N, C-alpha and C positions, 0 to 999 in steps of 0.2 A: 524159302529163301527169297530175300528181296533184292531186286536189281533196280538201281536208280541211275539215271543219266542226266547230267546237267551241263550247261555251258556258261561260261562267264568271261568277262573281260579282265585283263590284267590291270591293276591299279598302278599307274606310273608313279604315284606318290608313295607307294610302298613296295619298291622293287625287291625281288628275291631271286637269286640265281636258281635256275631250273634244277641244278644238281642238289641244292639244299632242299627243295620241295620233294624230290625223289627220295632222298635219304630219310627224311622225316616220315614221308608217306609209307615207305617200305616198313619202317619200324612199327608205326601205328597199325598198319593194315595186317601185318603178321600177328601182332598181339591180339587184334580183334577178329581174326579169321575172315578178313575182307580181301577179295580179289577184284580185278577189273582192269581197266585201261585208262591211262591219262595221256591225252594229247596236249602238248604245250608248245606254244611258240611265243614270240615276243609280245603278242597282244591278246591271245585267247587261250582259254583252257576248255577242254571238252573231256569229261570224265564219266566212265561207267564204274559204279561200285556195286559189288554183289557180296552177299553173305547173310548172316543172321540179321533179322529185321531191326532189332534194337541197336546193333552195332553199326549198321549202315545209316540208320536215322541219326545216331549220335555223331558219326563222321560228317554227315551232311550239315548238321547243326554247327559243328566246328568250322566247316568251310564257309558257311553263311556269315560267321562272325569274323572270319579272317580278313584283315585289311588288304591283303594282296589281291582279293577278288572284288569286283564290282559288277553290277548288272547281272546277277546270277539268275538263271532261268532253268527250272527243272523241265527237261524235255520228256522224260518218261519215268514212271514208277510202276513196276510190275513184279508179280511173283513169278519166279522161275523154278522149275523142278530140279535143275542141275546148273552148275556154274558154266557159263558160256565162255569165260576167259580162263578159268582154271589156275591162273597164276597172276602175279602182279607184273605189269609191264608199263613202260613209259615210252611213248613215241615222241621224238623231238627231232625236228629238222633244223640242222645248223644252217646259218646263212651261207648261200652258195651251194648247198648240197643238191644233188640230183633229185628233182621233183618226182620223176617216174619211179626211181628206186625207192623213194620214201613212200609213195603210194603203195608200191608192192609190199613193203614192210607192214603198213597199216592193214592191207588186205589179209596178210598172213595172220596178224594178231587178232583180227575180227572174224576169222573164218568160221568159228563155231558159234558166233553170235547170231541173234535173230536178224532177219533181212532189214528190219527197221533200224536197228542199232548199227549194223554194218553200213547201211546207206548214210546214216548221220555222220559217222566218222569219215567215210570216203568222200562225202560231199564237202565237208569242211576242209579236208586236206586239199582237195582239188580247187576249191575257192581260194584258199590261202595261197596256193601255188601261183595263182593268177594275179594276186594282189601285189 
């Protein structure tokens, strides 16, 4: 099974409500047997995708062509023996929401992930909370 993690910046010229992204992603990922975690805020996306290699590669190719993303960088691509996320989740911090509570949610969602993937998500959440 393939696990791929990427980060991108939101393209202000192609805005899309976070709920729309979640709705479409849930439908596509259920169809393709992809699980993972998507962190989204007003400016950044950080996503882990895991599932059958061809399905994950196809999803990443669609994301790379999506006008809502720019400056896409693949952070890791590795084979995993088991799903580290097990279900599809989206972490989203609403403006004014408690940063510590949000970090606790991300820690819960990444608890079964590798130390590197956990650190990537937690580090971004902490950095964005300070921004």
